[in-house]
C-alpha positions in Angstrom: 0.0 0.0 0.0 1.4 3.4 -0.9 1.8 6.3 1.4 -1.1 8.4 0.0 -3.5 5.5 0.5 -2.1 4.8 4.0 -2.4 8.5 5.0 -6.0 8.7 3.7 -6.9 5.7 5.8 -5.3 7.3 8.9 -7.1 10.6 8.3 -10.4 8.7 8.0 -9.6 6.8 11.2 -8.9 10.1 13.0 -12.2 11.6 11.8 -14.2 8.6 12.8 -12.8 8.7 16.3 -13.2 12.5 16.6 -16.7 12.8 15.2 -18.5 9.5 15.4 -16.9 7.4 18.2 -15.7 10.4 20.2 -12.7 8.3 21.4 -9.0 9.1 21.9 -6.7 8.5 19.0 -4.7 5.3 19.5 -1.1 5.7 18.5 -0.6 2.0 18.2 -3.4 1.8 15.8 -1.9 4.6 13.8 1.4 2.8 13.6 -0.3 -0.4 12.5 -2.1 1.5 9.7 1.1 3.2 8.7 3.2 0.1 8.7 6.0 1.7 10.7 6.7 3.1 14.2 4.4 5.9 15.3 7.4 8.3 15.7 8.6 7.6 12.1 5.0 8.1 10.8 4.9 11.5 12.5 8.1 12.5 10.5 6.6 11.3 7.2 3.3 13.1 8.0 5.1 16.4 8.7 7.3 16.1 5.5 4.3 15.4 3.3 1.8 17.9 4.7 3.8 20.8 6.2 2.0 20.3 9.6 2.8 18.0 12.4 0.3 15.1 13.1 -0.2 16.4 16.6 -1.0 19.9 15.3 -3.4 18.5 12.7 -5.4 16.6 15.3 -5.4 19.6 17.7 -6.6 21.9 14.9 -9.3 19.4 13.9 -10.5 19.1 17.5 -10.8 22.8 17.9 -12.5 23.1 14.5 -15.1 20.6 15.5 -15.4 22.2 19.0 -16.1 25.5 17.2 -19.0 23.8 15.4 -20.4 22.5 18.7 -20.1 25.9 20.3 -21.9 27.6 17.5 -24.6 25.0 16.6 -25.4 23.1 19.8 -26.5 23.8 23.3 -23.8 21.7 24.9 -22.2 23.2 27.9 -18.6 24.5 27.3 -17.4 22.2 30.0 -18.9 19.2 28.2 -17.4 20.2 24.9 -14.0 20.5 26.5 -14.1 17.0 27.9 -15.6 15.7 24.6 -12.4 16.7 22.8 -10.0 15.4 25.4 -9.1 18.5 27.4 -8.4 18.0 31.1 -10.3 21.2 32.2 -12.5 23.9 30.8 -9.6 26.3 31.5 -7.1 24.5 29.3 -9.8 24.2 26.6 -10.7 27.9 26.7 -7.0 28.8 26.3 -6.5 26.5 23.3 -9.8 27.6 21.8 -8.9 31.3 22.0 -5.4 30.7 20.5 -7.0 28.9 17.6 -10.1 30.9 16.9 -9.1 34.3 18.4 -12.0 34.4 20.7 -13.2 32.6 23.8 -15.9 29.9 23.6 -18.3 32.1 25.4 -17.7 35.0 23.0 -18.0 32.7 20.0 -21.4 31.6 21.2 -22.8 34.9 22.5 -21.5 37.4 19.9 -21.5 35.4 16.7 -17.9 35.6 15.7 -16.6 33.8 12.6 -14.4 30.9 13.7 -11.3 29.4 12.2 -11.6 26.1 10.3 -9.1 23.5 9.4 -11.0 21.2 7.0 -10.5 17.4 7.0 -7.4 16.7 5.0 -7.9 14.9 1.7 -4.7 13.1 0.6 -4.7 13.5 -3.2 -2.1 12.5 -5.6 0.1 15.5 -4.9 3.2 13.8 -6.2 4.2 13.0 -9.7 5.2 9.5 -8.7 3.6 7.0 -6.3 5.9 5.6 -3.7 6.0 3.4 -0.6 8.3 2.3 2.1 9.3 -1.4 2.3 11.5 -3.2 4.8 13.6 -5.8 3.0 15.9 -8.5 4.4 19.5 -8.8 3.5 19.7 -9.3 -0.3 22.4 -11.0 -2.4 23.0 -9.5 -5.9 25.3 -10.9 -8.6 26.2 -9.3 -11.9 28.6 -7.1 -13.9 30.0 -3.6 -13.0 31.5 -0.7 -14.8 32.7 2.8 -14.0 30.8 5.7 -15.6 31.5 9.4 -15.6 28.8 11.8 -14.5 30.4 14.9 -16.0 27.8 16.8 -18.0 25.2 14.1 -17.2 27.2 11.7 -19.3 25.8 8.8 -17.3 22.4 9.3 -19.0 24.0 8.1 -22.2 26.6 5.6 -20.8 24.3 3.6 -18.6 22.0 2.6 -21.6 25.1 1.9 -23.6 26.3 -0.5 -20.8 23.0 -2.3 -20.9 23.3 -2.6 -24.7 26.8 -4.1 -24.4 25.6 -6.7 -21.9 22.9 -7.7 -24.2 25.3 -8.1 -27.1 28.0 -10.0 -25.3 25.6 -12.5 -23.7 25.8 -11.3 -20.1 22.2 -10.1 -20.1 20.6 -13.5 -21.0 23.1 -15.2 -18.6 21.8 -13.0 -15.7 18.2 -13.7 -16.7 18.9 -17.4 -16.3 20.4 -16.8 -12.8 17.5 -14.6 -11.6 15.9 -16.0 -8.4 14.0 -12.8 -7.5 10.2 -12.7 -6.8 9.0 -11.1 -9.0 11.8 -11.6 -11.6 13.6 -8.5 -12.9 16.9 -6.9 -13.5 18.6 -4.4 -11.2 20.7 -1.4 -12.0 22.8 -0.6 -9.0 24.7 2.6 -8.2 27.7 1.8 -6.0 30.4 4.2 -4.8 30.5 7.8 -6.1 34.0 9.3 -6.5 33.4 13.1 -6.0 36.9 13.9 -7.3 36.7 12.1 -10.6 32.9 12.4 -10.7 32.6 8.7 -11.5 30.1 6.2 -10.3 30.2 2.4 -10.2 27.1 1.1 -12.0 26.2 -2.6 -12.0 23.6 -4.7 -13.8 22.5 -7.4 -11.4 19.9 -10.0 -10.3 18.9 -11.5 -7.0 20.4 -14.9 -6.9 21.5 -17.7 -4.5 23.7 -19.6 -7.1 27.4 -20.0 -6.9 29.2 -16.8 -8.2 30.1 -17.3 -11.9 33.6 -16.4 -13.1 33.9 -12.8 -13.9 30.8 -11.8 -12.0 30.6 -9.6 -8.9 28.7 -10.2 -5.7 27.1 -7.5 -3.5 25.1 -8.2 -0.4 23.0 -5.5 1.2 21.9 -5.6 4.9 18.3 -5.6 6.1 17.1 -2.1 5.1 14.1 0.1 4.6 13.7 1.2 1.0 11.7 4.1 -0.5 10.4 2.6 -3.7 9.1 4.7 -6.6 7.1 3.4 -9.6 8.2 4.7 -13.0 5.7 3.9 -15.8 6.7 4.2 -19.4 9.3 3.5 -22.1 12.9 2.9 -21.0 15.2 4.8 -20.5 13.1 7.9 -20.6 10.8 6.9 -17.7 13.6 6.0 -15.3 15.6 9.1 -16.1 12.5 11.3 -15.5 12.0 9.5 -12.2 15.6 10.3 -11.1 15.0 14.0 -12.1 11.9 14.1 -9.9 13.7 12.5 -7.0 16.7 14.9 -7.1 14.7 18.1 -7.8 11.6 17.5 -5.6 11.3 14.4 -3.4 14.8 14.5 -1.8 14.2 18.1 -1.0 10.7 17.6 0.5 11.5 14.3 2.3 15.0 14.7 3.8 15.3 11.1 5.1 18.8 10.0 6.1 20.4 7.7 3.4 21.2 4.2 4.6 24.7 2.9 3.8 23.5 0.9 0.8 23.6 1.4 -3.0 20.7 3.0 -4.8 18.8 0.7 -7.1 16.8 0.7 -10.3 14.5 -2.3 -10.9 13.3 -3.4 -14.4 10.4 -5.7 -14.5 10.2 -8.7 -16.8 8.3 -7.1 -19.7 8.4 -5.0 -22.8 10.6 -2.0 -22.1 9.1 -0.2 -25.1 5.6 -0.3 -23.7 4.0 2.9 -22.4 2.8 0.8 -19.4 6.1 -0.8 -18.6 7.0 -0.8 -14.9 10.4 0.1 -13.6 11.2 1.3 -10.1 13.8 3.4 -8.2 14.7 2.2 -4.7 16.4 4.5 -2.2 17.7 3.0 1.0 16.7 5.1 4.0 17.2 5.1 7.8 14.0 4.9 9.9 14.5 7.2 12.8 12.4 7.1 16.0 
């Protein structure tokens, strides 16, 4: 399940508990819906929406409390307890900070109150993405060094794939693929900042003995941010990287885990407009 879908389910859960059930928000249930720790979820929520999860809930409570003050005959003390405040005094203080007037003034003098609407998680991003915790993985394949000067790697990486197809390495790797689902990986290894070179590898997941001339790379158990790129190769994957570097990595400043970055190419027609490839970024989940 992708983050947008998870966040919408969590928002719906929050609204159900605030408006229908009138129950406290259960952090453990939020973590279960998010598929990660509650602390880590809060970081993702803030990155995606520009507001903390706690502030969103507080603002929604005070928005709904404002509706109750204006449209019901509930006592102020009952409204304060309804939205989880320990005392009418603390509720009045929070209400005034949010709405600019006290609950009594809002009811008696007809002031216009502030509103934070229920959040609707739409497809704000150009690319759908998810977080997935993966066990240690063993890759085997062939590697080369490629210059990144003047974006030369955009040309050299497709050329390397073409070379591997011509010299028989590509079909050999396909026969060694033990991944589920099957597919080929492009792996970005070390980056030499002085020479502006990267190590790029074409690999598969496999448990067979290492063939002569092939390289083995094992990644530790890691959480990956995985992005779907739909369309013809290499254009779709190159556009995906452009989006990541210009937008996603700025908006979501996760710490990079000490693992290579990956491209994954599904077993299908790379010239199809519906072809699926993915970019996988290793991240560190911080509590």
